C-alpha positions in Angstrom: -4.5 18.3 -15.5 -2.2 21.3 -15.0 1.0 21.2 -17.0 4.1 20.2 -15.0 7.7 20.7 -16.0 10.2 20.2 -13.2 13.9 20.8 -13.7 16.8 21.0 -11.3 19.8 22.8 -12.7 22.9 23.4 -10.6 20.8 22.6 -7.5 18.1 25.1 -8.3 14.5 24.1 -8.9 12.4 25.3 -11.7 8.8 24.5 -12.1 7.1 25.4 -15.5 10.0 27.8 -16.1 9.8 29.7 -12.8 12.8 29.3 -10.5 12.7 28.7 -6.8 15.5 31.2 -5.9 15.6 31.0 -2.0 16.4 27.4 -1.7 19.0 25.0 -3.2 18.1 21.4 -3.6 20.1 18.7 -1.8 18.3 15.6 -2.8 14.9 14.0 -3.4 13.7 12.4 -0.1 10.2 11.2 -1.0 7.8 10.7 -3.9 4.3 9.6 -3.6 0.6 9.9 -4.7 0.5 13.6 -3.7 3.8 14.8 -5.1 7.5 15.1 -4.5 9.5 16.0 -1.4 13.0 17.4 -1.4 15.6 18.2 1.2 16.7 21.7 0.6 18.9 24.4 2.0 17.2 27.7 2.8 20.1 30.0 1.5 18.7 33.0 3.2 18.1 31.6 6.8 21.1 29.1 6.4 19.2 26.1 7.6 18.0 22.7 6.2 14.2 22.6 5.3 11.9 20.3 3.5 10.4 21.5 0.3 7.2 19.7 -0.8 5.6 20.0 -4.2 2.1 18.9 -4.7 1.5 17.5 -8.2 -0.4 14.6 -9.8 2.2 12.0 -10.6 -0.6 9.5 -11.5 -2.5 10.5 -14.6 -5.7 9.1 -13.0 -5.5 11.6 -10.1 -7.8 14.4 -11.0 -7.9 16.0 -7.5 -7.3 19.8 -7.3 -3.8 19.8 -6.0 -3.9 23.5 -5.0 -6.9 22.9 -2.7 -5.3 19.7 -1.4 -2.0 21.4 -0.7 -3.3 24.5 1.0 -5.7 22.4 3.1 -2.8 20.3 4.3 -0.6 23.3 4.9 -3.4 25.0 7.0 -3.6 21.9 9.1 0.1 21.8 9.7 0.1 25.5 10.6 -2.5 24.9 13.3 -1.1 21.7 14.6 0.8 21.5 17.9 4.4 22.3 16.9 5.9 19.8 19.5 4.0 16.9 17.8 3.8 17.9 14.2 6.4 19.1 11.7 6.3 23.0 11.5 5.3 24.6 8.3 7.3 27.8 7.3 5.7 29.0 4.0 3.3 28.0 1.3 2.5 29.3 -2.1 2.6 28.7 -5.8 5.6 28.4 -8.1 4.9 27.9 -11.8 1.3 27.6 -10.9 2.1 24.5 -8.8 1.5 24.5 -5.0 4.5 24.1 -2.7 5.4 24.5 1.0 8.6 24.7 3.0 8.7 22.8 6.2 10.8 21.8 9.2 13.3 19.0 8.5 13.2 16.3 11.2 16.4 14.3 11.1 15.1 10.8 11.9 13.3 7.7 10.5 9.8 6.8 9.9 8.1 4.6 12.4 8.0 1.9 9.8 11.8 2.1 9.4 12.4 2.3 13.1 10.4 -0.7 14.0 12.8 -2.9 12.0 15.6 -1.7 14.3 14.0 -1.9 17.7 13.9 -5.2 19.7 13.6 -3.6 23.2 9.9 -4.0 24.2 10.1 -1.3 26.8 11.1 1.1 24.1 8.4 -0.2 21.8 5.7 0.3 24.5 7.0 3.8 25.2 7.0 4.6 21.5 3.4 3.6 21.1 2.5 5.7 24.1 4.5 8.8 22.6 2.6 8.1 19.3 -0.7 8.3 21.1 0.3 11.5 22.9 1.0 13.0 19.5 -2.3 12.0 18.2 -4.1 13.4 21.2 -2.3 16.8 20.9 -3.0 17.1 17.2 -6.6 15.8 17.0 -9.2 18.4 17.2 -12.9 18.3 16.4 -12.3 19.9 13.0 -8.6 19.5 12.5 -6.9 16.2 12.8 -4.2 14.3 11.0 -6.5 12.1 8.8 -3.7 9.7 7.6 -1.5 8.8 10.7 0.0 5.6 9.4 3.5 4.5 10.3 5.2 6.1 7.3 3.7 9.5 8.4 5.4 9.3 11.9 8.9 10.5 12.2 10.9 9.1 15.1 13.9 11.2 16.2 16.3 11.7 19.1 15.9 14.7 21.3 19.0 16.1 23.1 17.9 18.7 25.7 21.6 18.9 26.8 24.8 16.8 26.3 23.9 14.4 29.0 20.3 13.4 28.0 18.7 11.8 25.0 15.1 10.9 24.6 13.0 9.6 21.7 10.2 11.7 20.3 7.9 11.7 17.3 6.4 14.2 15.0 3.6 13.6 12.6 3.9 14.7 8.9 1.9 14.6 5.7 -1.5 15.6 7.3 -4.4 14.2 5.2 -7.4 16.3 4.2 -11.1 15.5 4.1 -11.9 17.9 1.2 -12.3 14.8 -1.2 -13.3 11.9 1.1 -15.7 13.8 3.2 -15.3 14.7 6.9 -17.0 11.6 8.5 -15.1 9.1 6.3 -11.9 10.9 7.2 -12.5 10.8 10.9 -13.2 7.1 10.7 -10.0 6.4 8.7 -8.0 8.6 11.1 -9.0 6.5 14.2 -8.7 3.2 12.3 -5.2 4.1 11.3 -4.2 5.1 14.8 -5.3 1.7 16.0 -3.5 -0.1 13.2 -0.3 1.9 14.0 -0.4 0.9 17.6 -0.9 -2.8 16.7 2.1 -2.7 14.3 4.2 -1.3 17.1 3.3 -3.9 19.6 2.5 -7.0 17.5 5.4 -9.1 19.0 4.3 -8.7 22.6 3.5 -12.0 24.5 -0.1 -11.0 25.3 -0.8 -9.2 22.1 -3.6 -11.6 20.9 -5.2 -11.5 24.3 -5.1 -7.7 24.6 -6.4 -7.2 21.1 -9.3 -9.5 21.9 -10.2 -7.3 24.8 -10.2 -4.1 22.8 -13.7 -4.3 21.4 -15.1 -4.6 25.0 -13.0 -1.6 26.1 -14.2 0.4 23.1 -17.9 -0.5 23.6 -17.7 1.1 27.0 -17.2 4.5 25.3 -19.3 4.0 22.1 -22.2 6.0 23.6 -19.9 9.0 23.7 -17.5 8.7 20.8 -20.4 7.9 18.3 -21.8 11.3 19.0 -20.6 14.9 18.6 -18.2 16.3 21.1 -20.2 17.5 24.1 -19.7 21.2 25.1 -18.3 20.4 28.5 -15.3 18.7 26.9 -12.4 20.4 25.3 -10.6 19.0 22.2 -7.8 17.3 24.1 -10.3 15.5 26.5 -12.3 14.5 23.4 -9.1 12.9 21.7 -8.1 11.3 25.0 -11.5 9.6 25.1 -10.9 8.1 21.7 -7.4 6.8 22.7 -8.4 5.5 26.2 -9.1 2.0 25.0 -5.7 1.9 23.3 -4.1 3.2 26.5 -5.7 0.2 28.3 -4.5 -2.0 25.6 -0.9 -0.9 26.2 -1.3 -1.3 30.0 -2.4 -5.0 29.4 0.7 -5.6 27.3 2.9 -3.9 30.0 2.3 -7.0 32.3 4.9 -8.8 30.2 7.5 -6.2 31.3 6.6 -6.7 35.0 4.6 -3.5 35.2 1.4 -3.6 37.4 
């Protein structure tokens, strides 16, 4: 395991003795299996950014963090910017991989669901989440780990009179360790789980969930195979989410929707 010595002195980050000069650290905003995330100020561009450091905080984690970091960074760089956090730069500092990314001022879907009681808003949020999944899921590039803590919910203000709720996906997973097929299966399983968690309190949730296997079976002939040449990536992703869209339509009956 590569040596790791992280210090913050007078809001400047140092890793293994090498300073990160362009950013000043505001605070730590996340820490998990893949590393540490800071809210930082880009002192050159005068804006807030996210600074992520990939490092093994668990001594049992023997994965190559450089390969993992740059694979995730490449995914973000190629993802739809409306639906995924934007990546600005990536590299090594003190031999440890890092990336600077867009800061989205909002809450995770997990946090947001504790606040929302309005079922119309919950249904809309589930639909917006599926749109983000569809727009970022391609044959060879997809999120891979789209659980509710990797979904950022924020308010969009196109002008002073309008406000809308939007989501962006963060912390894209990689298939370099798990394998592509396992990562694809996990991706779509977590999408389903996330929709369930968002709608679990709907009146017809149990009935709609019971219908889902039948809805999925109608498409299994297609989704169990490789993407056909006549379909583009967006159509292919929408084919996978179609049963969940029908699931949401079933739930919408409670709100008086046809």
